[in-house]
C-alpha positions in Angstrom: -0.2 0.1 -0.1 1.2 3.6 -1.0 1.8 5.8 1.7 -0.5 9.0 2.5 1.0 11.9 0.7 1.0 14.7 2.9 2.3 18.4 2.5 3.8 20.4 5.4 3.8 24.3 4.7 6.1 26.0 7.3 7.9 23.2 7.6 10.9 25.2 8.9 9.5 26.0 12.1 9.9 24.5 15.1 6.8 22.4 14.7 7.6 21.7 11.0 10.7 20.3 12.3 9.2 18.3 14.6 6.7 17.1 12.4 9.5 16.2 9.4 11.3 14.1 11.9 8.4 12.3 13.4 5.9 11.8 10.4 8.5 10.7 7.6 8.6 7.5 8.4 5.0 7.1 8.0 3.9 9.2 5.2 5.4 10.8 2.3 6.2 14.1 3.2 6.6 17.4 0.7 7.9 20.3 2.5 6.7 24.1 2.1 8.5 27.2 3.5 8.9 30.9 2.5 12.5 30.3 2.4 14.9 27.9 2.2 14.9 24.5 4.4 18.5 23.9 4.7 20.2 20.6 6.2 16.8 18.4 5.9 18.4 15.1 7.0 16.1 12.6 5.5 16.6 13.6 1.9 12.5 15.0 1.8 11.4 17.2 -1.3 11.2 20.9 -0.5 9.4 23.8 -1.9 10.2 27.3 -1.8 7.2 29.4 -2.0 5.2 32.3 -1.1 1.5 31.2 -0.1 0.1 34.8 -0.2 1.1 34.7 -3.4 -2.0 33.0 -5.7 0.3 32.7 -8.9 3.1 30.7 -6.7 0.9 28.4 -4.8 -1.0 27.1 -8.2 -0.7 23.7 -8.7 1.9 23.2 -5.6 -0.9 20.6 -3.6 -1.4 18.2 -7.6 -1.3 14.5 -5.6 -1.7 15.3 -1.9 -3.9 13.2 0.5 -3.4 15.4 2.9 -2.0 19.3 3.8 -1.2 20.0 7.2 -0.9 23.9 7.1 1.3 25.3 10.0 2.7 28.5 8.2 2.2 31.5 10.1 3.0 34.8 11.5 2.9 33.3 15.1 3.8 36.3 17.8 0.5 37.1 19.6 2.2 40.6 19.4 2.5 40.5 15.5 1.1 43.7 13.8 -1.7 43.4 11.4 -0.1 44.0 7.7 1.7 40.8 7.9 -1.1 38.8 9.8 -3.0 39.9 6.8 -0.7 39.0 4.6 0.8 35.3 6.4 -2.2 34.4 8.2 -5.1 35.6 6.2 -4.4 35.6 2.4 -2.1 32.7 2.3 -4.3 30.7 4.6 -7.4 31.2 1.9 -4.9 30.9 -0.6 -3.6 27.1 0.7 -7.4 25.8 1.5 -8.4 27.2 -2.0 -5.5 25.6 -3.7 -6.2 22.4 -1.5 -9.9 22.1 -3.0 -8.5 22.9 -6.3 -6.0 19.8 -6.2 -8.9 17.6 -4.8 -7.0 17.7 -1.4 -9.1 14.7 1.0 -7.9 17.0 4.1 -6.8 20.2 5.7 -5.2 20.1 9.0 -4.8 23.3 10.5 -2.5 25.1 13.2 -4.7 26.5 15.3 -3.9 27.9 18.7 -4.4 28.1 22.2 -4.8 32.1 22.1 -8.1 31.8 20.4 -9.5 30.9 23.8 -6.5 32.4 26.3 -8.2 35.4 26.8 -10.3 33.7 29.1 -7.2 33.0 31.3 -4.5 35.7 30.2 -2.0 37.3 32.4 -1.0 41.1 31.8 0.1 39.9 28.3 -0.7 36.7 26.0 2.0 34.6 26.7 1.4 34.8 30.8 -1.7 33.3 33.1 -4.1 34.7 35.3 -3.5 32.2 38.4 -7.0 33.1 39.6 -8.5 31.0 36.8 -7.7 28.2 38.8 -9.8 29.4 41.7 -12.6 30.9 39.7 -13.4 28.8 36.5 -13.8 25.2 35.5 -11.9 24.3 32.2 -12.4 25.8 29.3 -14.0 23.6 26.8 -13.7 23.9 22.8 -17.6 25.0 22.6 -16.7 27.5 25.0 -16.9 30.7 23.3 -13.6 32.0 21.9 -12.0 35.0 23.3 -8.7 36.2 21.4 -5.8 37.7 23.3 -4.1 39.0 19.8 -5.0 39.7 16.3 -3.2 36.5 15.5 -5.6 34.6 17.5 -8.1 37.0 15.3 -6.7 35.4 12.2 -6.6 31.8 13.7 -10.4 32.1 14.5 -10.9 33.1 10.4 -9.1 29.7 9.7 -11.4 28.0 12.1 -14.1 29.2 10.1 -13.0 29.0 6.5 -12.5 25.6 7.1 -16.1 24.7 8.4 -17.0 26.9 5.2 -14.8 24.6 2.9 -16.2 21.3 4.3 -20.0 23.2 3.9 -18.9 24.2 0.3 -16.0 21.9 -1.2 -15.8 18.3 -1.0 -13.2 17.9 1.9 -12.4 17.5 5.2 -11.0 20.0 8.2 -9.0 19.3 11.2 -8.4 22.1 13.4 -5.4 21.8 16.3 -5.5 24.0 19.0 -2.0 23.9 19.7 -0.7 24.7 23.3 3.2 25.4 23.7 6.1 23.2 21.8 9.6 24.9 22.5 13.0 23.7 22.4 14.3 22.3 25.5 16.9 25.3 26.5 14.3 27.8 25.4 11.4 26.2 27.3 13.9 25.9 30.5 14.6 29.5 30.7 11.1 30.0 31.1 11.6 29.4 34.3 11.4 32.0 36.9 10.2 34.1 34.2 6.3 36.0 33.8 5.6 33.2 31.0 6.4 30.3 33.1 2.7 29.3 34.6 1.8 29.7 31.1 4.0 27.3 29.7 2.9 24.9 32.6 -0.3 25.3 31.3 0.1 25.1 27.6 3.3 22.8 27.3 3.3 20.5 24.3 5.7 17.9 23.9 7.2 16.9 20.9 6.2 13.2 21.2 2.2 14.4 22.0 2.9 17.0 18.8 3.8 13.9 16.5 1.0 11.9 18.2 -1.7 14.8 17.6 -0.9 15.1 13.7 -0.8 11.9 13.1 -3.9 11.4 14.7 -5.3 14.6 13.0 -4.1 12.6 9.4 -5.7 9.6 10.1 -9.2 10.3 12.1 -12.3 10.0 9.8 -14.2 13.1 10.5 -15.7 16.4 8.3 -15.1 18.7 10.4 -13.2 18.8 13.8 -11.7 20.8 16.4 -9.6 19.5 19.1 -7.2 20.6 21.7 -2.9 19.8 21.2 -2.1 20.6 24.2 0.2 17.8 26.9 -1.6 16.2 29.7 -0.3 19.1 32.2 -1.5 18.9 35.6 -2.2 23.0 35.1 -3.5 23.1 32.1 -6.7 25.3 31.2 -8.1 22.9 28.6 -10.5 20.1 29.2 -9.4 17.1 26.9 -12.3 15.1 27.1 -13.7 15.7 23.8 -10.4 15.9 22.3 -9.5 12.2 23.4 -12.9 10.6 22.3 -13.3 12.8 18.8 -9.6 12.6 17.8 -8.4 9.7 19.5 -5.2 11.8 20.7 -4.5 10.6 24.0 -1.5 12.6 25.5 1.1 10.9 27.7 3.8 13.8 28.6 3.2 16.4 31.4 4.8 19.6 32.2 5.3 19.0 35.9 8.0 16.3 34.7 9.3 18.3 32.3 10.4 21.2 34.8 10.7 18.7 37.8 8.6 19.7 40.1 8.4 17.6 43.3 
């Protein structure tokens, strides 16, 4: 049996790099990024493409079964113009080209920031500790509360996916991703304003690969799910994610931080 053909946009980023390593044995991958992907250890095919350019993207997804769309301006404090270009226009182009190419499924990297306004501290990458005593765990069907223009753009992607599923022959899985960081960067968050937020939103590389594997494999027309680890201090309820996506995270930020 031939492998499922999967395209990954934004493949040079932290999540893209994690998925390149974790999915390459199981799927046939093609990598896309705005810049050259250097030192690709698996010898995977790569493409340099500006996804916001409708001419450049045309034909890029021909023959693919699944497109994982990671590419975005991802800093919560990003200004409107780059968000418009790389998160709104590019996302529309990716989804539209996936439909035109006959792609079976879009897996969209959305974000915890779409609801983080409920739990945010002084800045987007911080946590209001009172949330744990004042609120229950947030659920996927709780109202959005974006904390930034970045988060607003991800809600656009979720809703565009809903529209595409309604009007076109395509499936959509949106993963509201926590925070995956290289180990040294995560350790550097200890003692900072972002430590509590990281402990709530931490996503290990192992759990990241598993979440995207389940997203590729699940049979669902439209699905939203959380992609966070099983953190003791999480603010999101994982029950629906486990039941619908079949994703059962194993890691825990408390073990990562070696907390007694």
